[in-house]
C-alpha positions in Angstrom: 0.0 0.0 0.0 2.8 2.4 0.9 4.7 1.7 -2.3 1.5 2.2 -4.4 0.8 5.5 -2.5 4.3 6.7 -3.3 3.9 5.7 -6.9 0.8 7.8 -7.1 2.5 10.8 -5.5 5.3 10.6 -8.0 2.8 10.5 -10.9 1.0 13.5 -9.5 4.4 15.3 -8.9 5.3 14.6 -12.6 1.9 15.7 -13.9 1.9 19.0 -12.0 5.4 19.7 -13.3 3.9 19.7 -16.8 0.3 20.7 -16.2 -0.1 23.4 -15.0 3.5 24.4 -13.9 5.2 23.7 -17.2 2.5 25.5 -19.2 2.8 28.5 -16.9 6.6 28.5 -17.4 6.2 28.5 -21.2 3.6 31.3 -21.0 5.8 33.3 -18.7 8.8 33.0 -21.0 6.6 34.0 -24.0 5.2 37.1 -22.2 8.6 38.2 -20.9 10.1 37.8 -24.4 8.1 40.9 -25.4 11.0 42.7 -23.8 13.0 42.1 -26.9 10.5 44.4 -28.7 11.0 47.2 -26.3 9.8 48.7 -23.0 6.3 49.5 -24.2 5.6 46.1 -25.7 6.7 44.3 -22.5 4.7 46.6 -20.2 1.6 46.1 -22.4 2.0 42.3 -22.2 2.6 42.4 -18.4 -0.5 44.6 -18.0 -2.6 42.2 -20.0 -1.6 39.3 -17.7 -2.3 41.4 -14.6 -5.7 42.2 -16.0 -6.9 38.6 -16.4 -10.2 37.9 -14.7 -10.0 35.8 -11.5 -6.3 36.6 -11.4 -5.7 35.8 -7.7 -7.7 32.6 -7.8 -5.7 31.5 -10.9 -2.4 32.4 -9.2 -3.3 30.5 -6.0 -4.9 27.3 -7.4 -3.2 27.0 -10.9 0.3 28.3 -10.0 1.3 28.6 -6.4 -0.3 25.5 -4.9 0.8 23.1 -7.7 4.4 24.6 -7.5 4.3 24.2 -3.7 3.4 20.5 -3.9 5.9 19.9 -6.8 8.7 21.7 -4.9 8.1 20.0 -1.5 7.7 16.5 -2.9 10.6 17.2 -5.3 12.9 18.0 -2.4 11.9 14.7 -0.8 12.7 12.9 -4.1 16.0 14.8 -4.5 17.3 14.0 -1.0 16.2 10.3 -0.9 17.1 9.3 -4.4 19.9 6.8 -4.9 22.1 7.4 -7.9 24.6 5.2 -9.7 26.6 7.8 -11.7 29.9 6.9 -10.0 29.4 3.3 -11.2 27.3 3.7 -14.4 28.1 7.0 -16.2 25.3 6.6 -18.7 23.5 9.6 -20.2 20.2 8.9 -18.4 21.9 8.5 -15.0 23.5 11.9 -15.4 20.1 13.3 -16.4 18.6 11.8 -13.3 21.2 13.6 -11.1 21.0 16.9 -13.0 17.2 16.8 -12.6 17.6 16.7 -8.8 20.3 19.4 -8.8 18.4 21.7 -11.2 15.3 21.2 -9.1 17.0 22.6 -6.0 18.5 25.5 -8.0 15.2 26.2 -9.6 13.4 26.3 -6.2 15.9 28.9 -4.9 15.6 30.9 -8.1 11.8 30.9 -8.2 11.6 31.8 -4.5 13.9 34.8 -5.0 12.2 35.9 -8.2 8.8 35.8 -6.6 10.2 37.9 -3.7 11.7 40.5 -6.1 8.6 40.8 -8.3 5.3 39.3 -7.0 5.8 40.1 -3.3 7.2 43.6 -4.1 4.1 44.2 -6.3 1.9 43.3 -3.3 3.8 45.8 -1.3 3.1 48.6 -3.8 5.9 48.5 -6.3 5.2 48.4 -10.0 6.3 45.4 -11.9 7.4 46.7 -15.3 10.3 46.9 -17.7 12.2 49.4 -15.5 12.0 47.1 -12.4 13.5 44.2 -14.3 16.1 46.5 -15.9 17.1 47.7 -12.4 17.4 44.2 -11.1 19.5 42.9 -14.1 21.8 46.0 -14.2 23.7 44.3 -11.5 26.2 41.8 -13.1 25.8 39.4 -10.2 22.1 39.3 -10.5 22.3 38.9 -14.2 24.5 35.8 -13.7 22.1 34.5 -11.0 19.1 35.0 -13.4 20.9 33.3 -16.3 21.7 30.3 -14.1 18.2 30.2 -12.7 16.5 30.5 -16.0 18.6 27.8 -17.7 18.2 25.5 -14.6 14.4 26.0 -14.6 14.1 25.3 -18.3 16.3 22.2 -18.1 14.3 20.9 -15.1 11.1 21.4 -17.2 12.4 19.9 -20.4 14.1 16.9 -18.8 11.0 16.5 -16.6 8.9 16.1 -19.8 11.0 13.0 -20.6 10.3 11.6 -17.2 6.6 12.5 -17.5 6.4 10.4 -20.7 7.9 7.4 -19.0 5.8 7.8 -15.7 2.6 8.1 -17.6 3.3 5.2 -20.0 3.5 7.5 -23.1 7.1 6.4 -24.0 7.6 2.8 -23.0 9.8 1.5 -25.8 13.6 2.3 -26.1 12.9 3.9 -29.5 10.1 6.2 -28.2 12.3 7.2 -25.2 15.2 8.0 -27.6 12.9 10.1 -29.8 11.6 11.8 -26.6 15.2 12.6 -25.6 15.8 14.5 -28.9 12.4 16.3 -28.6 13.0 17.4 -25.0 16.6 18.5 -25.9 15.1 20.6 -28.7 12.6 22.1 -26.3 15.4 22.9 -23.8 17.6 24.7 -26.4 14.7 26.6 -27.9 13.3 27.9 -24.6 16.8 28.6 -23.3 17.4 30.8 -26.3 14.1 32.6 -25.6 14.8 33.0 -21.9 18.4 34.2 -22.1 17.6 36.5 -25.0 14.9 38.1 -22.8 17.3 38.7 -20.0 19.8 40.5 -22.2 16.9 42.6 -23.7 16.4 44.0 -20.2 20.1 44.8 -19.9 
């Protein structure tokens, strides 16, 4: 019973990492990418997101609570997982380790990013192009954001591969190999979008 319960928790953890958290990540990257078109374009896109109906309910139930469960259970997985990289240096073993490491980095990054933006907005500051420009004008913060964005995208893209296995979508070696190429393409594409956005603010 306990093993079956943990299996179900892991499936839920995997599902929430894709829906809705992964979808929100992609949407967030797309909206932020408007910064490459200039200050006005970004501010308009950000204002549109802030004007969505039932915004707070969406943030709580579609974003924050799923992220909270995914993060807490992800930490449990990360610190109880047994790896075999030292003995078996296969690609998937390394992806397994990097998934756990990137998960911890991503949690730190997201916590800080929410503090700098969402919490500050609740305290009365305006979240706009100038705010992000001020944050990223510091070279140390720029480096932190680059590492955080790349780590978050890797965690999502590699998590898609695990999602396919966990949910029985990719059960054959061939389908898992194809999934590897697809998720790598997703990683590089979204990384280009994310990092390009950061330099647009700079």
